[in-house]
N, C-alpha and C positions, 0 to 999 in steps of 0.2 A: 616477519621475523618473530622467530619463538622469543619465549622470555628470557632474559638476561641470565647467564649462568655464571658461575665463580670464575671458571675460565675465562669469558669475556672481561670481566671485571679485573682479573689481575691482568691479561695483555693490555687494558685499557690503562690502567695504573702504571704499567711498566712504560707505556709510550709516554703518558703524562710526566712521568718524573723525566725522562730524557727531555721533553720539550722545556721542562721548569727549569731543569739545570743548564740548559744549551743558551749560553750569552747571546748568540746572535739571533736565536728565538726569541729570548726574553726582549731584546733590544727592537726586533722587527715587531712583535705583539704590541709594545707599546707605541711604536710609529703608526702601526694601523689604528689604535684605538683613539689616538692623541693628536696626530699630525695629518694624516692622509685625509684630506680634503676635496679631491677631485671628484666630480660626478661623471666624467666620461674619459675614455682612453685617449682622446687628443689632448684634453688638458694634462691628464697624467704624464703623457710622455713628454710634452714641454716642460713641465716642473721637474719631472724625474727622469731624464734620459737613460739610456742603457749605460751600465758602468757608474751611475750615480749611486750613492748611499740608499736613497728612496727607493730605487730599482731593486736593489739587493734586498732591502727589508721586504719589498712585496715578494720576491722570488723566495725568500726563505720562509716566510709565513704562508705564501700559497703551497709550498713544497710541504711543509708539515701537514697542512690541511688536506692535501693530496694524497700523501700516505695514510691518514688516520680514514680519509672517506673511503679509500680503496679497500680498507680492510672492514669497514663497515660494508660497502657494496659487496664484498665476498663473504658475507657473514661470518666474519672471524671477530668482529665486535660488535655489540648488538647497537642497533639504531637507536633504542631507548635510552642507553647510557648517555650517548652522546648528545641527542636533544635535551634529554633532561637537564645536563649539564650546562649546554651552550647556546641551546635554541636554534635560530637559523644561520647560524655560521657565518656572520656579516655578509650573505650573498647579495643582498642588497647594496651595499657599499661597494663590495668588490666585483660584481658580475659584469658591469658594463666595462670595466677595465680588462677583466679576464677575456672576455668576449672580441673587445678591440685588440687585444695582444694576439690573440689567436690568429688574425687576419694577418697581422703585421710580422708575426715569426714563422707565419704559414705552418702553423702546427694546430690542425682543427680539434686536436685530442687534449690539447694543453690543460690541465687541470679539470679535466672530464669528470673524475670521479666526485671530486667536489662538489661540480655544478648538480651531477645527478643526486646526490644525497642532499644537497641543501634545498633543491627544489620540492622535496618530500616532506620539509618541515611543515609547510602549513596544513597538510591532512594529517600530519602525527598531532600536530597542536590541537586541531579539532578534536581528535580523539581521546587526546590527554589535557582536558581543562586543567588550569592553575588549582595547585592543592590547597591552597589558603586564598 
C-alpha cells in the first residue's frame, strides 16, 4: 500500500471519532481489554451465550473492527495508520473465538476483513521496527 495520505488520515480520524463517542463501543472495548479471558470459542459461548451482554460486546467490538479493516482492505485507509496506532488488533485474543463463531453461526465470512488485515501485522511489524 502507498504512503498514507491526508485523505486516509481524515477518514481514519472520522471513524475513530465515531468509535470513541459511541457508548456501546466504549463499553465493548473496555470489556474486551479487561474482562474477556476465554481462549476458545467453546469456553466463550458457555460464559457468554447469545443474548448475553458479553456476546453483544463481542459483536459490537468485532463489528467496528470489521468496518475499519474493510476500509483498509479496500485501500481507503492506510494499513500503516492502523498498525502504527493499534498493532496486531488483538487477533491473538479474538481469533479463536471468531473462527469458532463462524462455524456455529454458519457464516464463513464473519469478520473476514478483520482476520485478513490482522494477519498482515507480523510482516508489517518486521518492515517497521519500533521507533524508540
